[in-house]
N, C-alpha and C positions, 0 to 999 in steps of 0.2 A: 963834516957832514955838509950835504947840500942843503942850500937855502930855497925859500920858496921862489925867487926870483929866476932860478935856473932848474927847477924842478916842478912838476905840476902841483896845483895846490891839493888836488885829491890825494895824491901820494903821500904828501907831508901830513896831512890830516889822516888819512888811514894808518900811517905808520904811528902816530901819537895814540890813536884809538887802540891799536894793537898792543902797545906798551902798557896802556892802561888796563885792557882786558887781561894781561898777563900779570898784573900786579907789579910791574916795572915802573914804580911811581918816579923814581929819580930820573930814569931815561925819558920818561915822558915830560917831566918838567924842564929837563935840560934842553930838549928840542922845542918845546913851547917858548921857554924864554928867548932861545937863539931866533926863532920866527918873529917874536914880538920886537926884536931889535932891528928888524929891517926897516928901511927908510919908508917904503910904502907897502901896505897891506890892504888888499880890497876889503870893504866893509863886511862881506858875508865871511871871508876868512877870519877877520879880526873877532867877529862875534864868536865863532867856533872855537878859535884858540882861547878866548877867555872863558868860555864855557868848560872846555878841557882843563884849563887851569884850576878853576874852582873844583872841579871833581877831583883833580890830583891833590889839590891843598886839603880837601876834606878827607881823601883817603890816608893822606900822610899823617894828619892829625890822629885819626883813628887808630893808624898802625902805631904812632906813639903813645897813645893811651893805652892800647891792649898790651904792649911789651911790658913785661914785668921782669926786671933784673933779680934773680933768685939766688945769686951767689952770696956767700956771706958778706963779701966786700960791697956789693950793692945794697943789701938790707941794711948794713951799718950805716951807708951813706943816706939812705932814706931816713934812718933813725935820728941822724944829726940835723935834719931839716924840720919843716913846719908840719903841722897836724895832718895836711894831706899827704905829705910823703910818708909820714909815720903810718898812716892808714895802709899805705901800698906795702909797708914792711909787714904788717899784720895780715894783709892779704897773702902775702908770700908764706909766712908762717903757717895760714890756714891750709895749704896744701903740700905741706913739707912734713916730713917726719922730724918732729921738734927734739926727738930723743938723741939725734945725731949732732944737735947744736945747742946743747944745754947752756954753755957759756955765753952764747949770742943771745939766748932768751934772758938770761939774768941780765945781760948788758942793755938789752931793751927795757926791762924794768927800770934799770938805773937812769936811762936817758929820757924816757917818756914822763912829761911833767903832768899832763891832764889826767884827773882821776877817771874818767870815762874810758880813755885810752888804755889806762893800766887795768881797768876792769874787763875790757874787751880781751886784752892779752891774757888775763887770768882765766876767762872763760875758755879760750883756745887751749891753754894748758889743762883744764879740766878735761875737755872733750878728747884730748889724746891721753888723759890719765897718766900724766908724767909723775914718776915717783921721787923725783928729786926735790929738795927744799928750795924754795924761792923766797925772796924778800922784796918788798917796795915800801916806800914811805910816803904818807900823804898827809898834809896839815900837821906835821909833827909827830904823827903815829907811825910806828913801823910795823908792818904786817910780815909775818912769817908763816909759811903754809906748804903743804905738799898737796899738789892739785889731786892726785888719784884718791885723797881721803875726803874730798870735797864734794858737794852736790851741785850740779848745774842749777842757775835760779829757777828755771821753769820746771824743775823737778822738786823744789823745795815745798814742804807741806804749807808754809806761810803764803807761798806764791798761790798754790792750788786753792786754798781757802780764801784768800783775798779775792781772786777771781769768782769763785763760787758765790761770795756774798755780793759782789757787784752785779753779777747777772740776775740774782735774785731780786735786788733792788731796782734794776733799771730795765732788763731785757724786755719786758712788756710795754713800758711806757716811753723809753727813749733810748733806742738802739744806738743813736749817735753819740750820745753821752757816753753810754756804755763803752762803745769802742775807745773814746778818748781815755776814759778810766782804765780800762784793760791794759792800753799802751803804756799808761802811766805805771801800772804795777809792774809791768816788764821792765820798765826802765829802773825803778826804785829798786827791784830785786837785783839788777845787773850791777847797780852802783853800790850795792852792799858788799859785793865781793871784796875779799874772801870769805866774808861772813855770809850768813844767809838769814832769812826771814823765818823765825819759829812759827808754828801753828798759833800760838797764844799771841802773837804780835799782829796776826792777820786782820782781825777786826779794826784795831787802830789804824792800820795802814789803809785798809779800804775805806773806812770812814772819812779819814784825813784827805784822801785822794777825791772822793766824792764830794766832800764839802769845798774843797779848793776849786775844782772844776765847775761844780754847781754855781758858785759865786761869781765865777768869770762870765756867767751868762744870765744871771738871774739876781733876785735880792735875797737878803737874810730872811725876810718874812716868808718868802715862797720855800726857802730851804727848811725853815722850822715847820712849816705845814707838810712838807714832803716827808719828813722823818716821822712825823706824827702819823700821817696817812699810811706810811709803810710799816710802821711799828717797829721801826729799827732800834732795837734793844741791846744792850751789853750786860751781860751778867743778870738778866732779867730785869733791868731798869732801862727806862726810855734813854736813849743817846742824848746828852745834852748839848746845845748848840756851842756853848761858851768853852 
């Protein structure tokens, strides 16, 4: 390939620009690096080459992050790595027909250690209504379940009732705290999988979340006043702070 010293600068820069426009990132980088090795580069050309290199490196990074290896071998490789790579495996599962890779799904449950990741995978199996039985172990407890027989966290009666309670308590007074509480309800119900929150557990869940988040930003005295002012009651009795 001709270099800057025996080809016009404009021609070289236009060639690099053309490669970038066509998405030919490697060709652009090869040409940029070749020109940067020249013993003398006029300042305006050097500045343009460095600009092009920054653009090319950014594009290369984006292309790498977007690419998702959805082969069984690629997913298995993700599963043997850290949490970020395991999330990539879950991302692949989310756009695949998991019925065709049941052994790999069970292998994922075997390899993933974090409870949140296991619950996210469980949710994916429920969304696809898989009829096979899966197992995973967490903190010494082994869970066995058939996803098609389970309810998504956001569809459970406990989730719906807990959200309704928190909206009733907070919507008119503190929408920001309500948002924090509702997000926590979603997380708690997700982390419960493959079990679900029953309707009769909803009050305790909502109240505990309210109490925890309230005390992160205020005092116990203000919390006690709040539950009295709101008349927050369980089974006809004013909820106790302790």
